[in-house]
C-alpha positions as CSV (number, residue, x, y, z in Angstrom):
1,M,97.6,-0.4,39.1
2,S,98.2,2.3,36.5
3,A,95.7,4.7,38.0
4,S,94.1,5.3,41.3
5,S,90.7,6.3,39.8
6,V,88.7,4.7,37.0
7,G,85.2,5.0,35.7
8,V,82.7,2.2,35.4
9,G,82.9,0.4,32.1
10,A,86.5,1.6,31.7
11,E,89.8,-0.4,31.6
12,I,92.5,-0.1,34.1
13,D,96.0,-1.6,33.7
14,Y,97.7,-3.7,36.3
15,G,101.4,-4.6,36.6
16,A,103.1,-7.9,36.6
17,F,103.0,-9.9,39.8
18,A,104.5,-13.1,41.1
19,V,102.8,-16.2,42.7
20,R,105.2,-18.2,44.8
21,N,105.0,-21.5,46.5
22,Q,106.6,-20.8,49.9
23,G,106.1,-24.3,51.2
24,G,108.4,-27.3,51.1
25,V,106.0,-29.4,49.0
26,G,105.0,-28.9,45.3
27,A,101.5,-27.8,44.5
28,G,99.3,-29.2,41.7
29,A,97.1,-27.2,39.3
30,F,95.0,-24.4,40.7
31,D,93.0,-21.4,39.4
32,S,93.3,-17.8,40.5
33,G,91.4,-14.6,39.7
34,L,91.4,-10.9,39.8
35,Y,88.5,-9.4,41.8
36,L,86.7,-6.1,42.5
37,S,85.7,-5.8,46.1
38,A,84.0,-3.2,48.4
39,D,86.7,-3.9,51.0
40,S,90.4,-4.8,51.1
41,T,89.7,-8.5,51.9
42,I,89.4,-10.4,48.6
43,T,87.2,-13.5,48.6
44,A,85.5,-15.6,45.9
45,D,82.2,-13.9,46.8
46,D,83.5,-10.6,45.3
47,T,83.1,-9.6,41.6
48,R,85.5,-11.7,39.5
49,L,87.0,-9.7,36.7
50,T,89.4,-12.2,35.0
51,G,91.2,-15.3,35.9
52,F,94.2,-17.5,35.1
53,S,95.4,-21.0,35.8
54,I,98.7,-22.5,37.0
55,D,99.3,-26.1,36.1
56,A,101.8,-26.7,38.9
57,L,104.1,-24.9,41.2
58,G,107.1,-26.7,42.8
59,A,108.4,-26.1,46.3
60,G,109.9,-22.6,46.3
61,E,109.0,-22.1,42.7
62,E,107.6,-18.7,41.4
63,M,105.3,-17.9,38.5
64,V,105.2,-14.4,37.2
65,R,101.9,-13.2,35.9
66,P,102.5,-10.6,33.1
67,A,100.9,-7.1,33.1
68,G,97.5,-6.7,31.6
69,A,94.2,-4.8,31.8
70,I,90.9,-5.4,33.4
71,T,87.5,-3.7,32.8
72,I,85.4,-2.3,35.7
73,P,81.9,-3.6,35.2
74,G,79.2,-1.1,34.2
75,E,77.0,-2.1,37.1
76,A,79.7,-1.4,39.7
77,S,78.8,1.1,42.4
78,G,81.0,4.2,42.7
79,G,83.3,5.1,45.5
80,E,86.3,3.7,47.2
81,M,86.8,0.0,46.1
82,F,89.6,-2.5,45.9
83,V,91.1,-4.5,43.1
84,G,93.0,-7.7,44.1
85,V,94.2,-11.1,43.2
86,L,93.0,-14.3,44.9
87,V,95.3,-17.3,44.4
88,D,93.8,-20.8,44.6
89,E,90.3,-19.3,44.6
90,V,88.5,-22.6,45.2
91,D,91.0,-24.0,47.7
92,A,92.1,-26.8,45.3
93,V,95.5,-27.0,47.1
94,R,95.9,-28.0,50.7
95,E,98.2,-25.4,52.3
96,S,99.9,-24.9,55.6
97,D,99.0,-21.2,55.5
98,E,95.8,-20.0,53.7
99,S,96.0,-16.4,54.9
100,N,98.5,-15.2,52.3
101,N,96.6,-16.1,49.1
102,A,95.1,-12.6,48.5
103,R,96.4,-9.1,48.0
104,S,94.5,-5.9,47.1
105,V,95.1,-2.2,46.2
106,P,92.6,0.6,46.6
107,V,91.0,2.3,43.6
108,T,88.4,5.0,43.3
109,V,85.6,3.9,41.0
110,T,83.6,6.8,39.4
111,A,80.0,5.8,38.7
112,A,78.7,6.8,35.3
113,D,75.8,9.2,35.0
114,P,72.5,7.4,34.5
115,P,71.0,7.5,31.0
116,A,68.5,10.4,30.4
117,I,65.8,10.6,27.8
118,G,66.2,13.6,25.4
119,L,63.3,14.7,23.1
120,A,63.4,17.0,20.1
121,P,61.1,18.7,19.6
122,T,59.2,18.6,22.9
123,V,55.9,19.8,21.4
124,A,53.6,18.0,19.0
125,V,50.6,19.8,17.6
126,F,48.3,18.3,14.9
127,D,46.2,20.9,13.0
128,A,43.3,19.3,11.2
129,V,40.2,20.6,9.4
130,E,37.0,18.7,9.7
131,G,36.3,16.7,6.6
132,E,39.7,17.3,5.0
133,G,41.6,14.1,6.1
134,D,44.2,13.4,8.7
135,P,47.1,15.8,9.5
136,D,50.7,15.0,8.7
137,D,52.7,12.8,11.0
138,Q,55.0,14.3,13.7
139,V,58.5,13.0,14.2
140,I,60.3,13.1,17.6
141,T,64.0,12.3,17.9
142,I,65.0,10.4,21.1
143,T,68.6,10.8,22.3
144,N,70.5,9.9,25.4
145,E,71.3,13.0,27.3
146,G,73.0,11.1,30.2
147,G,75.6,8.4,30.5
148,G,75.7,4.7,29.7
149,T,73.2,3.3,27.2
150,L,69.6,4.4,26.9
151,S,67.8,1.1,26.1
152,G,64.5,-0.5,26.8
153,L,62.6,2.3,25.2
154,A,58.8,2.0,25.4
155,V,55.8,4.2,24.8
156,T,52.3,4.3,26.3
157,I,49.4,6.6,25.6
158,A,46.7,7.9,27.9
159,Y,43.7,10.2,27.5
160,G,41.8,12.4,30.0
161,N,38.4,11.4,31.5
162,G,35.6,11.9,29.0
163,A,38.0,13.0,26.3
164,P,38.0,11.4,22.8
165,E,40.3,8.3,22.7
166,G,42.2,6.4,20.1
167,W,43.1,9.3,17.8
168,L,46.9,9.1,18.6
169,T,49.3,6.3,17.6
170,A,53.0,6.1,18.2
171,S,55.7,3.9,16.8
172,L,59.4,3.6,17.8
173,S,62.1,2.9,15.2
174,A,64.3,1.2,17.9
175,T,64.3,0.4,21.6
176,E,67.8,1.9,22.1
177,A,68.7,5.5,21.5
178,P,69.2,7.2,19.2
179,A,65.7,6.4,18.0
180,V,62.8,8.1,16.1
181,L,59.3,8.3,17.5
182,T,56.6,8.8,14.8
183,L,53.3,10.2,16.0
184,S,50.1,9.9,13.9
185,A,46.7,11.5,14.5
186,S,43.5,10.1,13.0
187,V,40.6,12.7,13.0
188,G,37.8,10.2,12.3
189,S,34.8,11.2,14.5
190,V,36.8,13.5,16.8
191,P,34.7,16.6,17.3
192,E,35.8,20.2,16.7
193,G,38.1,21.7,19.3
194,E,41.4,21.0,21.0
195,H,42.2,17.6,22.4
196,M,45.2,16.4,24.3
197,A,46.8,13.0,25.1
198,W,49.5,11.9,27.5
199,L,52.5,10.1,25.9
200,H,54.7,8.4,28.4
201,I,58.2,7.5,27.1
202,S,60.2,5.2,29.4
203,A,63.6,3.5,29.3
204,D,65.7,1.3,31.6
205,G,67.1,3.3,34.4
206,A,66.0,6.6,33.0
207,G,62.5,7.1,34.3
208,D,59.8,8.6,32.2
209,R,59.4,11.6,30.0
210,V,55.9,12.9,29.3
211,L,54.8,14.5,26.0
212,N,51.4,16.1,25.6
213,P,50.5,15.9,21.9
214,R,47.5,18.0,20.9
215,L,45.0,17.6,18.1
216,V,43.2,20.8,17.0
217,V,40.2,20.1,14.8
218,S,38.9,23.3,13.1
219,P,35.5,23.6,11.4
220,P,35.6,23.5,7.6
221,P,36.0,26.8,5.8
222,S,32.6,28.4,5.0
223,P,31.6,30.9,2.4
224,V,30.2,34.3,3.2
225,I,27.6,36.1,1.0
226,A,28.7,39.7,0.2
227,L,26.3,42.0,-1.7
228,S,27.1,45.1,-3.7
229,E,23.8,46.8,-2.5
230,R,22.1,46.7,0.9
231,R,19.0,48.7,0.0
232,L,17.1,49.2,-3.2
233,L,14.6,51.9,-4.2
234,L,12.5,51.2,-7.2
235,T,10.5,54.2,-8.5
236,A,7.6,53.8,-11.0
237,P,5.4,56.4,-12.6
238,A,1.7,56.3,-11.7
239,D,0.6,55.2,-15.2
240,G,1.4,51.6,-14.1
241,S,4.6,51.0,-16.2
242,G,7.3,49.2,-14.4
243,P,10.5,50.9,-13.0
244,P,13.9,50.0,-14.4
245,S,15.3,46.8,-12.8
246,Q,18.4,47.0,-10.6
247,D,21.3,44.6,-10.3
248,V,22.9,43.4,-7.1
249,Q,26.2,41.6,-7.4
250,I,26.7,38.6,-5.1
251,E,30.3,37.7,-4.2
252,N,31.9,35.2,-1.8
253,S,33.9,37.0,0.9
254,G,34.7,33.8,2.7
255,Q,36.3,30.5,1.8
256,A,35.3,27.4,0.0
257,T,32.6,27.6,-2.7
258,L,29.4,29.7,-2.3
259,S,26.8,27.6,-4.0
260,G,23.1,26.7,-3.7
261,L,22.1,30.4,-3.9
262,A,18.4,31.1,-3.6
263,V,16.2,34.2,-3.2
264,G,13.0,34.5,-1.2
265,V,10.5,37.4,-1.0
266,T,8.6,38.5,2.1
267,Y,6.0,41.3,1.6
268,L,5.6,43.7,4.4
269,D,2.3,45.2,3.1
270,P,-1.0,43.6,2.1
271,E,-0.2,44.2,-1.6
272,E,1.9,41.2,-2.8
273,G,3.3,39.9,-6.0
274,W,4.7,43.1,-7.3
275,L,8.4,42.3,-6.7
276,T,10.4,40.2,-9.2
277,S,13.9,38.7,-8.7
278,L,16.2,36.7,-11.0
279,L,19.5,35.0,-10.2
280,S,22.0,34.6,-13.0
281,D,23.6,31.6,-11.3
282,T,23.3,29.5,-8.1
283,E,27.0,29.8,-7.5
284,A,28.9,33.0,-6.7
285,P,29.8,35.2,-8.3
286,A,26.3,35.9,-9.5
287,T,24.0,38.8,-10.4
288,L,20.6,39.3,-8.7
289,T,18.3,41.3,-10.9
290,V,15.5,42.9,-9.0
291,G,12.4,44.5,-10.7
292,A,8.8,45.4,-10.0
293,D,5.4,45.2,-11.7
294,A,3.5,48.4,-10.8
295,D,0.4,47.5,-12.8
296,G,-2.7,47.6,-10.5
297,L,-0.9,49.3,-7.7
298,D,-2.2,52.5,-6.2
299,P,0.2,55.4,-5.8
300,G,2.2,55.0,-2.6
301,A,5.2,53.2,-1.0
302,Y,5.4,49.4,-0.8
303,F,7.9,47.4,1.1
304,A,9.3,43.9,0.7
305,Q,12.2,41.9,2.1
306,L,14.5,39.8,-0.1
307,E,16.2,36.9,1.6
308,V,19.4,35.7,-0.2
309,S,20.2,32.3,1.3
310,R,22.5,29.3,0.8
311,R,21.1,25.8,1.3
312,S,17.9,27.1,2.9
313,R,19.9,29.1,5.5
314,M,19.1,32.8,5.4
315,V,22.3,34.8,5.3
316,W,21.2,38.2,3.9
317,P,17.8,39.7,4.7
318,Q,17.2,42.9,2.8
319,R,14.2,45.2,2.4
320,P,13.8,46.7,-1.0
321,S,11.2,49.4,-1.2
322,M,9.0,50.7,-4.0
């Protein structure tokens, strides 16, 4: 042998050797083979690596087998092993001595590292906004971080008890590494909040890797009413003429569109009907013009509350006074 140590799946060279008929009678055709064995005794039950045939061998005749190379199988176990030749491996020739048909030499076989699943990246987070469609796909690259071949790739998905299910899908570009794992999230009826799934990635001889994709569903952006004035004081002379009107600017300090603006009035005194309000638009920015009709009112202070709302939801109670 050309080396005393060899890795599984690797080739090792062997030198030329001779097969001789030591008997006094010629032998007919027979087959022989090179074997890998866990012990020094080579038999036909060992792992056959290669073979050769001899058509005939006369009495005292010798046949020289030229040098060559053999490959150590990938499934071979590591450790101290033997490579040997077995002549007339199926006992096709009747011999006076069958004990000298095999020879072996020791060789150390180094087992390859098992395959190992590598993922990049190792985190997958889907950010979605309710009502705004599905988030972009996430792409995970699968590589072999060990030895041999990483094959038989498969993916399964699980969800926690009581958690929303079915929102995650996974597809593999190949069953052998390197491969690409594409993850997709469908928001559908998934409620607001953070949701997690368990993604099991398996391969032959490599065990499982677990990835925990998360889907974060946020509420849609909402507008916020902002007013230029928080309190109004309308002053009118006692002759009953109305005071000058005052303007309040309505802006959107949030997101999305602030629409559906409406104004309601609540009087805090028995006297009612004296306050007037006019919106320039139902969508911000808008101007709210507030005025008063003092005709018929006795001298004194009168209070009312304006409610600026959006879609019937009160968002700004105010209390103008007169």
